[in-house]
C-alpha positions as CSV (number, residue, x, y, z in Angstrom):
1,M,145.1,195.7,106.0
2,S,146.8,195.8,109.4
3,P,149.6,193.2,110.2
4,D,147.8,192.6,113.4
5,S,144.3,191.9,112.2
6,F,144.7,188.0,112.1
7,T,143.9,184.9,114.2
8,P,146.6,182.2,114.6
9,L,145.3,178.7,114.1
10,S,144.6,176.6,117.1
11,R,146.6,173.4,117.6
12,R,143.9,171.3,116.2
13,A,143.6,173.4,113.3
14,M,147.5,173.3,112.7
15,A,146.9,169.2,112.6
16,K,144.0,169.6,110.4
17,R,146.1,171.6,107.9
18,I,148.7,169.3,108.1
19,A,146.5,166.3,107.5
20,E,145.3,168.0,104.2
21,D,148.9,167.7,102.9
22,I,149.7,163.9,104.0
23,Q,149.3,161.7,100.9
24,D,147.2,158.6,100.5
25,G,149.4,155.4,101.1
26,W,151.8,157.2,103.1
27,Y,153.6,155.5,106.2
28,V,154.0,158.4,109.0
29,N,155.3,158.7,112.3
30,L,153.8,161.5,114.7
31,G,155.9,163.2,117.2
32,I,155.1,164.4,120.6
33,G,152.8,167.3,120.9
34,I,151.2,169.1,118.2
35,P,152.2,166.2,115.7
36,T,149.9,163.7,117.8
37,L,146.8,165.6,117.1
38,V,147.2,164.9,113.2
39,A,146.0,161.3,114.1
40,D,142.8,162.8,115.3
41,A,142.5,165.2,111.7
42,L,143.1,162.4,109.0
43,P,140.1,161.9,106.5
44,D,138.6,158.7,106.3
45,S,139.2,158.9,102.5
46,K,142.9,158.2,102.8
47,D,144.8,155.0,103.6
48,I,147.6,156.4,106.0
49,F,149.7,154.2,108.2
50,L,150.5,155.6,111.4
51,H,153.6,154.2,113.0
52,S,155.0,154.5,116.5
53,E,158.3,153.7,117.7
54,N,157.2,151.5,120.7
55,G,155.9,148.9,118.1
56,I,152.7,150.0,116.4
57,L,151.8,150.1,112.7
58,G,148.3,151.4,111.8
59,F,147.0,152.9,114.8
60,G,144.1,155.6,114.7
61,P,142.7,158.6,116.7
62,A,142.3,159.0,120.4
63,P,139.6,157.1,121.8
64,D,136.7,158.4,123.4
65,P,137.1,158.4,127.2
66,D,134.3,155.3,127.3
67,H,136.5,153.0,125.2
68,V,140.1,153.5,126.5
69,D,142.3,150.5,126.3
70,P,144.9,151.3,129.3
71,W,147.3,149.1,127.5
72,L,147.2,150.6,124.1
73,I,149.4,153.7,123.9
74,N,151.7,155.3,121.6
75,A,155.4,156.7,122.0
76,G,154.3,159.5,123.8
77,K,152.6,157.3,126.2
78,Q,149.0,158.8,125.0
79,H,146.0,156.4,124.4
80,V,145.3,155.3,120.8
81,T,143.0,153.4,118.8
82,L,143.8,150.6,116.0
83,R,142.8,150.6,112.7
84,P,141.7,147.4,110.7
85,G,145.3,145.3,109.9
86,A,147.0,147.3,112.6
87,S,150.2,145.1,113.9
88,F,152.3,145.0,116.9
89,F,156.1,144.2,116.7
90,H,159.4,144.5,118.8
91,H,160.9,148.0,119.6
92,A,164.2,146.8,117.5
93,D,161.7,146.0,114.5
94,S,160.2,149.5,114.9
95,F,163.6,151.1,114.6
96,A,164.7,148.9,111.8
97,M,162.0,150.5,110.0
98,I,163.0,153.9,110.8
99,R,166.6,153.4,110.1
100,G,165.7,151.4,107.0
101,G,164.0,154.3,105.1
102,H,160.7,152.8,105.3
103,L,158.9,155.9,106.5
104,D,157.4,158.4,104.0
105,L,156.9,161.0,106.5
106,C,158.1,162.1,110.1
107,I,156.0,164.9,111.7
108,L,158.3,166.6,114.6
109,G,157.9,169.2,117.1
110,A,160.6,171.9,117.2
111,F,162.0,174.4,119.7
112,E,164.0,176.1,116.8
113,V,164.3,175.2,112.9
114,S,167.1,177.2,110.9
115,S,166.8,178.3,107.1
116,D,169.0,175.4,106.1
117,G,166.7,172.8,107.6
118,D,168.4,172.1,110.9
119,I,166.1,171.0,113.8
120,A,166.5,171.2,117.6
121,N,163.7,169.7,119.4
122,W,165.1,168.0,122.6
123,S,167.0,170.2,124.7
124,T,166.9,174.1,125.4
125,S,169.7,174.1,128.1
126,A,172.1,172.2,130.2
127,Q,169.5,172.2,133.0
128,D,166.8,170.2,131.1
129,M,165.5,167.0,132.2
130,A,166.0,165.1,129.0
131,P,169.0,162.6,129.2
132,A,169.6,162.5,125.7
133,V,168.1,163.1,122.0
134,G,166.2,160.0,121.9
135,G,164.6,158.4,119.0
136,A,163.7,162.0,117.3
137,M,167.3,161.6,115.8
138,D,166.6,158.3,114.3
139,L,163.4,159.6,112.6
140,A,164.7,162.8,111.4
141,V,167.6,160.9,109.5
142,G,165.6,157.8,108.5
143,A,162.2,159.6,107.3
144,K,162.1,160.5,103.4
145,R,160.4,163.7,104.5
146,V,160.4,165.5,107.9
147,W,158.0,168.3,108.4
148,V,157.7,170.3,111.3
149,A,154.6,171.3,113.5
150,T,155.3,174.1,115.8
151,E,154.1,177.8,117.2
152,H,155.7,180.4,115.3
153,T,157.1,182.1,118.2
154,T,157.7,181.1,121.9
155,R,155.5,182.2,124.6
156,E,157.4,185.2,125.2
157,G,157.3,186.3,121.5
158,A,160.8,185.1,120.3
159,P,161.3,183.5,116.9
160,K,161.5,179.8,116.5
161,L,162.3,179.9,112.6
162,V,165.9,181.3,112.7
163,E,169.1,181.6,110.6
164,Q,171.0,179.4,112.7
165,C,169.8,177.3,115.7
166,H,171.0,178.1,119.2
167,Y,169.9,174.9,121.0
168,P,171.6,171.5,120.6
169,L,170.5,170.0,117.1
170,T,168.5,166.8,116.7
171,A,169.7,166.6,113.2
172,P,170.7,169.1,110.2
173,G,169.6,169.9,107.3
174,V,166.6,167.3,107.3
175,V,163.4,169.7,107.8
176,S,161.6,170.3,104.0
177,R,158.3,172.1,105.6
178,I,157.2,173.9,108.3
179,Y,153.7,174.4,109.9
180,T,153.0,177.0,112.2
181,N,150.2,178.8,113.6
182,L,150.7,181.4,111.0
183,A,152.0,180.0,108.0
184,V,153.2,177.2,106.1
185,I,156.8,177.2,105.2
186,D,159.0,175.0,102.6
187,V,162.7,175.2,103.5
188,E,164.5,175.4,99.7
189,N,168.4,175.8,99.1
190,G,168.6,177.5,102.4
191,H,165.9,179.8,102.5
192,F,162.2,179.8,104.2
193,V,159.5,180.1,101.3
194,V,156.2,180.9,102.5
195,R,153.3,179.0,100.6
196,D,150.5,179.8,102.9
197,M,149.4,182.4,105.7
198,V,146.5,182.7,107.9
199,S,143.9,185.2,106.7
200,G,144.8,188.9,107.6
201,L,148.6,188.3,108.1
202,T,150.6,190.5,105.5
203,P,154.2,189.3,104.4
204,E,155.6,192.3,106.5
205,G,153.6,191.2,109.7
206,L,155.0,187.4,109.4
207,Q,158.6,188.8,108.6
208,K,158.5,190.6,111.9
209,L,157.7,187.4,113.6
210,T,160.6,185.3,112.1
211,G,164.2,185.1,112.8
212,A,165.5,184.6,109.2
213,K,164.7,186.2,105.7
214,L,161.6,184.9,104.2
215,Y,160.5,184.5,100.6
216,F,157.1,184.4,99.1
217,R,155.5,182.5,96.5
218,E,153.6,184.5,93.8
219,N,149.8,183.0,95.0
220,V,150.5,183.2,99.0
221,N,147.5,184.8,100.3
222,A,148.0,187.9,102.0
């Protein structure tokens, strides 16, 4: 089969794939970008508690246009809904939850992820408008697990999964799993280990789009 005979996942399909792996009862923070879409993909059969840095626990999917509350937003300034039992609290208490290790999972976007689990997701150059790394630093080191959701390559085709990050780090050695529009990849002992790929993509084809050596589980679809 040709390495080119595959269709990358859309962002919403990526979010749905991530939602499948989030366990019942977990407390989860969703980063800006693709991770935010996970809120819309969580099944009703699971009790998953979504946390936002600006002081919400228990928010739900995005509202439909006719039911937007302009005062109800997440940390990315996107409108959200509330699930039964949701709560509000001070910004400082929100970060106490993060720094105290009370989040089971944080899902972040990324510019680069290294095979050692380093993540760079806040700056790509000295000319960036972002003044500092922000709350992602606290989330990356405070959550029990850090997963990344990102396209496999940049718009120019450069790999985002690399041997060593070239951009300023958000945190070293924290990422345990990566979800891209092409594959699901675990970070284990300094290696990228592929656990799942989109239909029609070959290991050779995925390797060509990756900036570090890939290892493949025996049951990976090809």
